[in-house]
Structures are given as C-alpha cells and as structure tokens.
N, C-alpha and C positions, 0 to 999 in steps of 0.2 A: 504494500500500500504506500503510494507516494505521499510525502509530507506536503500538505497544502495549508493555506490560511483562508480567512473568510472571503477573500476576493477570488479564490480559485488559483492564485499563483502557487506554483509548486517548485520544489527543488529537483535537481537532477536525480534520477532514480538510483544512481550508483552510491549516493550518500545514505541510502536507507539502511544499509548493513554496517555502516561505520559508526562506532560509538565513542564514548569518552572513557578515559582510563579510570578503573576502580581506585587506583592509587590516589587520584585527586580527591575522591570522596573521603578516603581514610585521612588524608592530610586535613581536610576540612573538619572532620570529627575531632581530631587531635587539637586543632586550634580552638574549637568550641570548648573542649574540656579544660584546656589551659586558661581560657577566658573566665571559666567558672572557678578558677583557683586550684585545679587538680594538678598534681605532679604526674607527668606522663613520660615514660622512658621511650625515647624516639628511635626505635630500631626498624622503622619502616622506610627510612630515607635511602637515597642513592647518591649522596654527595660525599666528597672527601672530607676527612676530619680536620684538615688545615685550610687556612685562607690562601688566596692567590698570593704567591711570593711578591715581595715589594718590587723587585727588579722588573717583573712583568707589568705590574701596575704603573710603575714610573715610565716604562716605554710607551704606554698608551697616553699618559699625561704629556710626555715630551712631544709625542706626535700631535696632540691637540695644540700645545703651545706653539709648535712650529707650523701650524695651519695645515697639517696633513688631514684636512677635512673635506677634500674634494672627491669627486668620483675616482675610484680606482678601476683598473680593468676588471670586468665582471668575473673573470676566472681567477683573479687574485694577483697581487703584486708580484712582479718578476722576482725580486729578492726572496720573497716568501716561498715561491714555488721552487726556486733553486735550492733553498735551504731544505725543503721537504724532499727533494730528489736525493740530497746527500744523506738525510736521515733514513729514508727508505732503503737505500743501498746498504748502509752500515748496520741498521738494526733489524730490518725485515727481509733482507736478501731480495728485494724487489728492485730491479734496475729499469728505470724509466727516464724519460726526458721531462723537462719542465712543462712541455705541452701536453703531457699525459697525467698532469696533476691539476686539480681544481680545488680552490678554497670553497667551503660550504658553511652555511649558517648552522653550526653544530653538526655532529654526526647524523642527526635526524634528517637534515635536508638531503644529505648524501644518500641515505637509505630510501627516503621518499622518491627522490629522483631516479634512483636505480630501478626500483620496481615499476615506476611509471614508464621508463624507456624500454623495459624488457618485456613486460607482460601485455598481451592483447586480451580483450574480453574473452573469457572462457579458458584461458591458460591456467595451468596448475603450477604451484610452487611447493617444493618439498621443504618443510620447516622442522628442524630438530626441536623436540619438545620435552620438557617445558621450555618456553621461549619468552623473550622480552615482550611485554604485553602489546606495544603498538604494532608489532610486526604483522599480526593477523589483520589488523585494520589497514595497514599499508598495502598488503596484498589485495584485500577486498576492495579498497579504494581505487586500485588499478584494474578493477573488474576481473581479478583473478580469484583462484580458490586455493587457500592454504591446506596442504596435506600434512598433517602432523605425524612426524616420525618419532616414536618413543626413543629417546637417547639411550636410556639404560638397556632397553631391549636390543638396540642396535649394537651396543658395546658387548652384550652377552652373546648375541647370535651372529655377529659380524656386520660391520657397517654396510658393506656392499650388498650383502644378501638382504638386509632389511630395506635398504633403499630400493632394491629391485621389487620387493613385495609391495611397497607403497606407491611406486611410480605408476603413472598412467600414460597413454599415448599423447595426452595433452600437456604433460609435464615440460616446462620450459626452463625452470630455474631451481636452484638450491640455495636456501638461506643458511649460511654457515657462520656460527657465532662461537668464538673461543677467545678467552675464557667466557663461559656462559653466564648470563644473568637469567634466572635467579640462582642456579645451583652451584655456581663456582667451578663447574666441570671444565677441564682443559683437555682438548683433543690431543692425542699424541701424534708424532710425526707419521707413524704407521697408519693411524686412523685418517689423517689428512690425505695420505697417499691413496687410501681406499676411496675417499670421497672424490678425489681428483680423477682417479681411474674411471669411476662410474660416470662422472661428468663428461669426460672425453669420449667414452664409448657411446653415450647417449646424445652427444652434442648439446649439452646443457650449459647454461650460464650460471656461474656461482656469484652470489652477492655475499661478500664476506664482511662481517662486523667485528672489528678488532678494538672496541672501545676500551677494553681492560688489558691491552697488550703488555703493559708494564707491571701488572699485578699477577704474577705467576709465582707460586711458592714451591711447587713441586714440578719437575720437568721443565721443558722449554716452550716458549711461545713460537709456533710455526705459522707463518703467513702462507696460506694456501696458494697465493699468486706466485710465490717463489718456486713452486714445484714445476718440474718439466711439463711444458705444454699448457700451463694454466694462466700465464700472463695474458694471453689473447682472449680468454673466456671468463675472466674474473673482474668484477668491480669491487674494490676494497674500500671500505668506509672507516675513517678514523675520526677521533675527537680529541680535543685538548682538555676536555672536561675532567677526566678522572686523574690523569697523570699530573696535571698542573693545577688542579682545583679551580678550573675555569668554567664551571657549569653555567653561570649566568652570562658569560661572555658570548656564548653561542659561536664557538670557534671549532671548525672541523675541516676535513678535506677528504677528497675521494681520488682514487688512483685507477686508471683504466686506459686501455688502448682503443684505437678506432675499431669499429664504428661507434663505440660507446661514448667516447669523450665528446665528440661533437654534439651528441644528443644530451649529455649531461650539461654542457655549456648552455644549450637552449633552455633547459629546465631552470638553471640558476638565473640566467639572463631575464627570463620572463616571469620569474617569481620575486626574487629579492634584488636582482641586478648586482649580486655580489655580497661579500661580507663587509661590514662597517670598516672604513679605512683605518681608524686608530686601533681597532681590534687586531687588524692584520700586523701592525707594528708590534703589538703585544705578543702575537704568535711567533714572530721572528725572534723576539727575545726569549720566549719560552723554550724554543729549540736549542738555545745555548746552555740550558740547564745541564750541569755535569751529571753523567750517569751515576756517579757515586752518591749524589744527593737523591736521585730517584731510587737507588738501591736502599738507602737508609730509610726512606719513607716506606718502602715495601716491607722492611723489617718491622717497622712500627705497626703496620697492618697485620703482620704475622702474629705479633704479640696479642693484639686484639682478637684475632681469629682463634688462637689457642685458648685464650681466656674464656671466650664465649662457648666454643665447642665443648670444652671440659665441663663448664657449668650446665650446658644443655644435657649432656649425657648423664651427669650426676643426678639430675632430677627426672631421668627416664625418658627424655625426648631424644631418641636415637639420631645421631648426626655424625657422619664421617667428615673429617676435616676437608673443606673445599680446597682444591688445588689452585684456584685463582679467584679474581674479583674480590669483592668485600661483602659477601653474603654467605650466611649459613642457611641450610634448607632442611631442617630436621623433620622427621615424622612426628606429627602431633595428634595422632589418633587417640592417644591417651587422654587428651582433652576433649576432642570430638572428632568423629570421622569426617564431618563436613568442615572444610578449611575456613569457609566464611564464618561459620558459627564459632569455630575455635578462635579465630582472630577477634571476633566480637567479645567472646568470653574473656580472653586475655586483656583486652583493652578496658573492659568494664570492671573486671574483678581484680586484676593485677596491675592495671594502668600501664600495660606494655603494648606499644603500637607495632604491629607487624603487618605483613601483606599476605592475604590468603593465597595458597598455592594454586588454587583453581583459576585465578586470573591469568596464570601463565600457561594455560592449556590444561586439558583433562589429565595429562600425565603429572600435573603438579598437585592434584587433589590428595588430601591427607597430609599435606606439608604446609609450613609457614615459612616465609622469607624473613629472616632476621638480618638487618644490616649492621655490620660492626665497625662502620666508619664513624665511631663516636668515642668520646673519652673513655679510657679503661674504667674509671670510677662509675660511669653510667652503666657499663656492662656488668660490673660487680653488683650494683644496686638492682639491676634487672634480674640477675640470677638469684639474688636474695629474695626478691619479690616472687619469682617463680617458685623458689623453694618453699616459701611460706604458703603460696596458693596451692601448690600440688602436695604439700604435706610430706 
C-alpha cells in the first residue's frame, strides 16, 4: 500500500519497505529516562570512547581560518585522495590510483551509493547475518532483496557451500563486513578467499564494509579487494568514524575501479556534491596519525572487551570474546528468549541500555549487543547491576 496524504499525493513505492532504525528509538528511550533522573548504563552506542584528537580538530579550524570554505572537487581533494592511495597500499594491500578513490559523507554514503549503482529492481544481494541494521534497508531501497546468510552456519558448514545454498539466479552482489557489527566476528584470510572464489565463479560484485578495520584483536584484518582477481569486482567502503573518533564529522571514502567509480562519482555529485571542505583537511591530518597510537587505542578497547566479556559470563550470559569491533553479543535467553523483550527488561529493571539482536536479522535473535566503547568504570557498574538483577 503506497503512502498517501489527504490530497492523494503519494511517495515512490520503493520507500514502502524502508524503515527507521530501532536503535534510534532505544536512544530516545534512554534520553527520556535520563531526563527523569535515572542512571542508565549506555552500552547501546556505537561510538569510540575518546574524543576526536586535537590535531585533527585544529586542521579543520586552520582550514576555516585560511578560507578553505569553497567548493572542493566532488570526488575529494587531490591531496586527500593521494594520501588515501598511500594508506590503502600500506595497510590494506589495495593498490589503486587517486582516480579510483572517492571521498564520501561517512561510510554510509559509500554503502548507499554502492548498492544503488549495483542493484537493479529484482536483484538479490547475499548478506552475512547478523548484519549492521541499515544494510537491509539499503538493499531494499535499491529495489533489491537481501538474502540473509547465517554467518555461524557458514563458518561451520563452509563459507562457499553455504553461499551456494542461499544464492539465486538473480543474485548480483555480496555484502561482506569484517570485523562485523554486531558480533565482532572477523573473517579469516581463508574465509575471505572462499568468498572471493565464489564471487569470481558466479561473476558477482562484492560490497565490502571495513569500518572497524583497525579494531582486530585476534588474527589479521584482510581486505577482500587485495585478493587475486577481486580489485575489479569489489567496492570497498571505509570510514574515519571508528579509528579516529570522527563519527559526527561524516568522513569516509570508497575504493573501486571502473565501471564502478564513474557511477559512484555520479551518486556523490548529485546527492551531496562532495564532503565538506574543512572536513577533508581534517581527514588528511587524521591519516598522519602514527600506527603506534592506533595500536595503543586498540589495546584500551581490548581491556574493555575482556572486562565486559568476563562479567557477562560470570552472570550466565554466555559470550565468546569478539575478535574485532567494540561489541559483545552474548546469548541472553536466560533473561528472555525474545531479544526485544530482554532488552526492555534490562533497561527497565537494571537500567542497562543494549540493542536487541533481532534488529540485526533473524540470526541475531536470542542475543543482545553490548557496546564496550565506554569507560571501564561504567562496564564495572553495568556488570554489578547485572549481577544484582540476575541474582
């Protein structure tokens, strides 16, 4: 049923199946509880625990003072794209030219544009599940159909075999996210090779989401576009949000070869006409951050991870240590089999804000996402509240 108003004016039908994130509703509930004076432990969020470093902020301020406030090339400033080329070669093993990199308004714009340029109405996209909540709507908004591939089943039965079972003749793309949100799972090199082999055999396009590339605690981060034969069929989307605590800056980039890059340029040009100019100068500065500093921050996340996972297991919420990102994804059927109900119970009874696993796909049911990008003291207080509530 198409949405209409009293005048009979209606929206495009493709918007009927596109919704809003449940996470926004949870944030609103938390804010309402705090306004009433309640203490709420905020483990529902997805932002780094630290503020944007001063040198990055000062770079944006300096750009403003120097009147770098005019139109920049819609694909991004040349110095930024050249710096990204160097980063991609050194860190990701992806070798491209500056013309094969485009600045985007956060990683989200890159993902949105990728699905829009790849999927035709009626196409299918394989999505490892549980998955970051907007992905289903991004596929649906492109008039495609997300085919949810259970990640745990795929790891147990073989990635390639599982993809073969879920693929259809209309399958056009694979959404490949590592480290994963919400589970923190990190695909191994061997698993990445299986995905790549399947994509090459079926002539599929891979849309890779590497938002948490610098937050891997066990194993290595492998960019699938770096594997043989994959650079020509992969669109890789990155963000500055997680590594550099720049969530509000809306700074990201995408990497792809032709024919994808021309289409990505069109999507960016006719939507935002590029990333805010001073933000791009901040991005250039962020790329100068020493790897030693990034590694030190990663170790601080590891401390938080271990503290939370230990506490969750002690109270009977079974949770394996996530290999990446900054989320724990325990089984909470001890509280309630329905994850939405479990999240509501924890929020109302223990004042702990989490995200229901079901919003990340059916494969997330029975779990809650706990974000540990918070001060260790808040994690300790959360665990104490859990211990008191669960007895």
